[in-house]
C-alpha positions as CSV (number, residue, x, y, z in Angstrom):
1,M,-0.2,14.1,13.3
2,E,2.0,15.6,10.4
3,F,2.2,12.6,8.9
4,F,-1.4,12.0,8.8
5,T,-2.1,15.6,7.7
6,Y,-0.1,14.9,4.8
7,V,-0.9,11.3,3.4
8,A,-4.3,12.7,3.2
9,E,-3.2,16.1,1.6
10,N,-1.2,13.8,-0.9
11,L,-3.2,10.4,-1.5
12,G,-2.9,10.6,-4.9
13,Y,0.8,11.7,-5.1
14,M,1.9,8.7,-2.9
15,G,-0.8,6.3,-5.0
16,I,1.9,7.3,-8.2
17,K,4.5,7.1,-6.3
18,T,3.6,3.6,-5.0
19,M,2.0,2.2,-8.5
20,E,5.7,3.5,-10.0
21,H,7.3,1.7,-6.7
22,L,5.4,-1.9,-8.1
23,Y,6.5,-1.1,-11.6
24,L,10.2,-1.1,-11.0
25,F,9.8,-3.7,-8.7
26,A,7.4,-6.3,-10.8
27,S,9.4,-5.6,-14.1
28,S,13.3,-6.1,-12.7
29,W,12.0,-9.2,-10.2
30,A,10.1,-11.2,-13.1
31,I,13.1,-10.8,-15.5
32,A,15.1,-12.1,-13.2
33,I,13.3,-15.3,-11.8
34,V,13.1,-15.9,-15.7
35,V,16.8,-15.2,-16.1
36,G,18.4,-16.5,-12.7
37,M,16.1,-19.7,-12.8
38,A,17.6,-20.4,-16.6
39,I,21.3,-19.9,-15.8
40,G,21.1,-21.9,-12.7
41,I,19.2,-24.8,-14.2
42,Y,22.0,-24.3,-17.6
43,V,24.8,-24.6,-15.2
44,T,23.5,-28.3,-13.4
45,R,23.2,-29.9,-16.5
46,P,25.0,-33.0,-16.5
47,G,28.9,-32.0,-17.6
48,K,28.6,-28.8,-17.1
49,E,29.2,-29.2,-12.7
50,K,32.5,-26.9,-13.2
51,S,30.8,-24.4,-14.2
52,G,28.2,-24.8,-11.9
53,R,30.2,-24.4,-9.1
54,I,32.1,-21.4,-10.7
55,A,28.7,-19.7,-10.7
56,L,27.8,-21.3,-7.2
57,S,30.7,-19.2,-6.2
58,I,30.7,-16.0,-8.3
59,T,27.0,-15.3,-7.5
60,G,27.9,-16.2,-3.3
61,I,29.9,-13.3,-3.4
62,A,28.0,-11.2,-5.8
63,Q,25.6,-10.9,-2.6
64,A,27.7,-9.1,-0.3
65,V,28.3,-6.2,-3.4
66,P,26.2,-3.2,-2.0
67,S,23.0,-2.2,-3.8
68,I,24.0,1.3,-4.1
69,A,27.2,0.4,-6.1
70,V,25.2,-1.3,-8.6
71,I,23.1,1.3,-9.2
72,A,26.1,3.9,-9.3
73,L,27.6,1.8,-11.7
74,V,24.8,1.2,-14.2
75,F,24.0,5.0,-13.5
76,L,27.3,5.9,-15.3
77,F,27.1,3.7,-17.9
78,M,23.4,3.8,-18.6
79,G,22.4,7.4,-17.2
80,I,19.5,8.6,-15.5
81,G,15.6,7.3,-15.5
82,P,13.4,3.6,-14.8
83,A,15.0,1.5,-17.5
84,P,18.3,1.9,-16.4
85,A,16.7,1.9,-12.4
86,I,15.0,-1.5,-13.9
87,F,17.9,-2.9,-15.4
88,A,20.3,-2.4,-11.7
89,L,17.4,-3.9,-10.1
90,F,17.2,-6.7,-12.6
91,L,21.4,-6.9,-12.2
92,Y,20.8,-7.1,-8.0
93,S,18.1,-9.7,-8.2
94,I,19.5,-12.4,-10.1
95,V,22.2,-12.8,-7.8
96,P,20.0,-14.7,-5.1
97,I,18.0,-17.0,-7.6
98,T,20.5,-18.0,-9.1
99,F,22.5,-19.0,-6.2
100,N,19.7,-20.8,-5.0
101,T,18.0,-22.8,-8.8
102,A,21.6,-23.7,-8.6
103,S,22.8,-24.6,-5.2
104,G,19.1,-26.3,-5.3
105,L,19.4,-27.9,-8.2
106,F,22.4,-29.2,-7.2
107,G,21.5,-30.9,-3.9
108,I,19.5,-33.5,-5.5
109,D,20.0,-37.2,-4.6
110,K,21.9,-38.5,-7.5
111,G,20.5,-41.7,-6.5
112,M,17.2,-40.5,-7.4
113,K,17.5,-39.5,-10.6
114,E,18.8,-42.3,-11.4
115,A,15.8,-43.9,-10.1
116,A,14.1,-42.0,-12.4
117,R,16.4,-42.3,-15.6
118,G,15.5,-46.3,-14.7
119,M,12.1,-45.5,-14.9
120,G,12.8,-44.8,-18.6
121,M,12.2,-40.3,-18.3
122,T,13.5,-38.4,-20.4
123,K,16.2,-35.6,-19.3
124,R,13.6,-33.2,-19.5
125,E,11.6,-35.4,-17.5
126,I,13.5,-35.4,-15.3
127,L,14.3,-32.2,-14.2
128,W,10.5,-30.6,-14.9
129,K,9.1,-33.7,-12.5
130,V,12.1,-34.9,-10.1
131,E,14.7,-32.0,-10.1
132,I,12.7,-28.9,-9.7
133,P,9.9,-29.9,-7.5
134,N,12.7,-31.3,-4.8
135,A,14.3,-28.3,-5.3
136,M,11.6,-25.7,-5.4
137,P,12.1,-25.0,-1.6
138,T,15.8,-23.5,-2.0
139,I,14.6,-22.2,-5.7
140,F,11.2,-19.9,-3.9
141,S,13.3,-19.0,-0.8
142,G,15.6,-17.3,-3.6
143,I,13.2,-15.9,-5.5
144,R,11.7,-14.6,-2.0
145,N,14.6,-13.2,-0.7
146,A,14.9,-11.1,-4.4
147,A,11.4,-9.6,-3.5
148,I,12.5,-8.8,-0.5
149,I,15.9,-7.3,-2.0
150,N,14.0,-5.5,-4.8
151,L,11.4,-3.6,-3.2
152,G,13.8,-1.9,-1.0
153,T,16.7,-1.4,-2.4
154,A,13.9,0.2,-5.0
155,T,13.9,2.7,-3.0
156,I,17.3,4.3,-3.8
157,A,16.6,3.6,-7.6
158,S,14.7,7.0,-7.1
159,A,18.0,8.8,-7.0
160,I,18.5,7.9,-10.5
161,G,15.6,9.1,-11.7
162,A,13.6,6.5,-11.5
163,G,11.1,8.0,-9.3
164,G,9.0,5.3,-7.0
165,L,7.9,5.8,-3.2
166,G,12.4,6.2,-2.4
167,E,11.0,10.1,-3.9
168,L,9.3,10.9,-1.5
169,I,11.7,9.3,1.0
170,F,15.1,11.4,-0.7
171,I,12.9,14.9,-0.7
172,G,12.0,14.2,3.3
173,L,15.6,13.8,3.6
174,G,16.7,16.9,1.6
175,T,14.6,19.2,3.2
176,F,14.1,17.7,7.2
177,K,10.5,16.9,6.8
178,F,10.1,13.8,8.8
179,E,6.3,13.4,7.4
180,M,7.7,12.4,3.8
181,I,9.9,10.1,5.6
182,L,7.5,8.4,7.4
183,A,5.6,8.5,3.9
184,G,7.9,6.8,1.3
185,A,9.5,4.2,4.4
186,I,6.0,2.8,5.7
187,P,4.4,2.2,2.6
188,V,7.7,0.2,1.5
189,S,7.8,-1.3,4.3
190,I,3.8,-2.9,4.5
191,M,4.3,-3.9,0.8
192,A,7.2,-6.0,1.7
193,V,5.5,-7.6,4.8
194,L,2.9,-8.0,2.3
195,I,4.5,-9.9,-0.5
196,D,6.2,-12.0,1.7
197,F,3.6,-13.4,3.3
198,I,1.8,-14.0,0.0
199,L,4.7,-15.7,-1.2
200,A,5.3,-18.0,1.2
201,L,1.8,-19.1,0.7
202,I,2.2,-19.8,-3.0
203,Q,5.9,-21.6,-1.9
204,N,3.9,-23.9,0.5
205,K,1.2,-24.6,-2.2
206,M,3.9,-25.9,-4.8
207,T,6.0,-27.7,-2.6
208,S,4.9,-31.5,-2.0
209,E,3.5,-32.7,0.6
210,G,6.3,-35.3,0.4
211,I,9.2,-32.5,0.8
212,K,7.5,-30.7,3.3
213,L,7.4,-34.2,5.4
214,Q,10.7,-34.5,4.7
215,N,12.4,-31.3,5.7
216,E,10.2,-31.4,9.0
């Protein structure tokens, strides 16, 4: 009952914190998608295979780094506020996107690319009409993972003055108010489920029927 009472009395405040949380998530995640895919594409171009393998190794290892460590390092060099938090979330989100983009593109059959080249396609056309579409399930898996990781990590980012729903959780922990903890944790959980569901639908739409049949 205390939880529902708290929500009813602080709905406006919770709405503000939810918007702050979404801002931290959306801005850092969008930048990570653009930069992560660009890096993944760059290191898989012909002649850069060695750099690509190194990038895969680094990003693979980086996925084991705790999110709190990334936020702590950014805090030491950039201070507090939304900007450092967005940068920390960007750094943490870029890892699975870069890893999956490079993995997906490296996994494209060479015969498929040779066939496209034999049809007269340019390198750019092969990338966007053959490689990217075939690697899309793997790439999108990284984007989805980054979204869920980002949403959860954004709660910790409130510890460096970024705002968001994590603020409710930390205040609740400090004052032993269970209803405040729930008021922060439940909306984050609901957002994570909804966003992953929406991204799954988008991934399904963006994946060609031929690739779906290959994966079955």
